[in-house]
C-alpha positions in Angstrom: 4.5 43.0 2.0 3.9 39.4 1.8 2.8 37.9 5.2 3.2 34.1 4.2 5.2 31.9 6.7 8.3 30.0 5.3 6.2 26.8 5.6 3.3 28.1 3.3 5.8 29.4 0.8 7.4 25.8 0.8 3.9 24.4 0.3 3.0 26.7 -2.5 6.3 25.5 -4.2 5.4 21.9 -3.9 1.8 22.7 -5.3 3.3 24.7 -8.1 5.1 21.6 -9.5 2.0 19.3 -9.4 -1.1 18.6 -7.4 -0.7 16.8 -3.9 -3.0 15.1 -1.5 -3.2 16.8 1.9 -1.5 13.8 3.4 1.1 13.9 0.8 1.9 17.5 1.4 1.8 17.4 5.1 4.4 14.5 4.7 6.7 16.4 2.6 6.5 19.5 4.8 7.0 17.9 8.0 10.0 16.1 6.9 11.7 19.4 6.5 11.1 20.4 10.0 13.6 22.5 11.6 11.7 23.9 14.5 9.9 22.4 17.5 7.3 19.5 16.6 4.1 20.9 18.5 4.5 24.4 17.2 5.1 23.0 13.8 2.2 20.5 13.8 -0.4 23.3 14.7 1.2 25.6 12.1 1.1 22.9 9.5 -2.6 22.1 10.0 -3.3 25.8 9.9 -1.2 26.3 6.5 -2.8 23.1 4.9 -6.3 24.5 5.9 -5.9 28.1 4.4 -4.2 26.3 1.5 -7.6 24.4 0.9 -9.8 27.3 1.8 -7.9 29.4 -0.9 -8.2 26.6 -3.6 -4.5 25.9 -4.1 -4.8 22.6 -2.4 -7.4 20.3 -3.6 -7.8 16.6 -3.5 -10.5 16.3 -6.2 -8.0 18.1 -8.8 -5.3 15.7 -7.7 -7.7 12.7 -8.4 -8.4 14.0 -11.7 -4.8 14.9 -12.5 -3.5 11.2 -11.3 -6.3 9.5 -13.2 -5.7 11.7 -16.5 -1.9 11.1 -16.5 -1.8 7.5 -15.5 -4.7 6.2 -17.7 -2.3 5.9 -20.8 0.0 3.4 -18.8 -2.0 2.0 -16.2 -5.3 -0.1 -15.4 -7.8 1.3 -13.1 -6.7 -1.2 -10.3 -3.3 0.3 -10.2 -4.4 4.0 -10.2 -6.9 3.3 -7.4 -4.2 1.7 -5.4 -2.1 4.6 -5.9 -4.6 7.1 -5.0 -5.4 5.2 -1.7 -1.7 5.1 -0.9 -1.6 8.9 -1.3 -4.5 9.2 1.3 -7.5 9.9 -0.8 -10.9 9.3 0.7 -12.9 6.6 -0.7 -15.9 8.9 -1.8 -13.3 10.6 -4.1 -12.1 7.4 -5.3 -15.6 6.0 -5.9 -16.4 9.2 -7.8 -13.5 8.7 -10.5 -14.0 4.8 -10.6 -16.6 5.0 -13.5 -14.7 7.3 -15.6 -11.6 4.7 -15.2 -13.5 1.6 -16.1 -15.5 3.4 -19.0 -12.4 3.1 -21.4 -10.5 0.5 -19.5 -10.7 -2.1 -22.6 -9.5 0.5 -25.0 -6.6 1.7 -22.8 -5.7 -2.0 -22.1 -5.7 -2.8 -25.6 -3.5 0.0 -26.6 -1.0 -0.7 -23.9 -0.9 -4.4 -25.1 -0.5 -3.4 -28.6 2.3 -1.2 -28.0 4.3 -3.5 -25.8 3.5 -6.9 -27.8 2.3 -6.3 -31.5 0.9 -9.9 -31.7 -0.9 -12.4 -29.8 1.1 -14.9 -27.8 2.0 -18.1 -29.7 2.9 -20.3 -26.7 1.7 -20.7 -23.1 5.1 -19.1 -21.9 4.3 -16.0 -24.1 0.8 -15.9 -23.0 1.6 -16.1 -19.2 4.2 -13.3 -19.8 1.7 -11.0 -21.4 -0.8 -11.8 -18.7 1.7 -10.9 -15.9 2.6 -7.7 -17.6 -1.0 -6.6 -18.0 -1.8 -7.6 -14.3 1.2 -5.6 -13.2 -0.2 -2.7 -15.0 -3.2 -2.8 -12.9 -5.7 -4.4 -15.3 -8.2 -7.1 -14.1 -8.1 -10.7 -15.3 -11.4 -10.3 -17.2 -10.2 -7.3 -19.1 -6.7 -9.2 -20.1 -8.8 -12.0 -21.4 -11.1 -9.7 -23.5 -7.7 -8.0 -24.9 -6.2 -11.2 -25.9 -9.3 -12.6 -27.4 -9.6 -9.2 -29.4 -5.9 -9.7 -30.5 -6.6 -13.0 -31.7 -9.5 -11.9 -33.7 -7.5 -9.3 -35.5 -4.7 -11.7 -36.3 -7.2 -14.3 -37.6 
């Protein structure tokens, strides 16, 4: 017979859909409280500890998944900001930062090429392209390199 609590079953359902950080999962589970808060808070902590010990909840896996999925659409600054918003520890973020920055220029150029196809002809177009790339989380240095590389290819 299964001895899992309703809270643990709900947590496993969330984790079956995608990886979550501990804080993110705690917020989702506490939003669906039905009983007293103090009893649920200790039960919630126990359930999260148990899931981490069993390997179902892993912030390292969550960081790797977010970085892998978001890399095709966003720059390292935006990915790191998202990880911090999800409550990921700085040492895990520092561990993934070199991998994100390793192929930042290539990712930025692919995103730029998919959206714009050709270098800007006017200052307004250039500003628009820069704003787009900055909103995607790329540094100004990377954006300048992408635009100069695009100019070289079209020359």
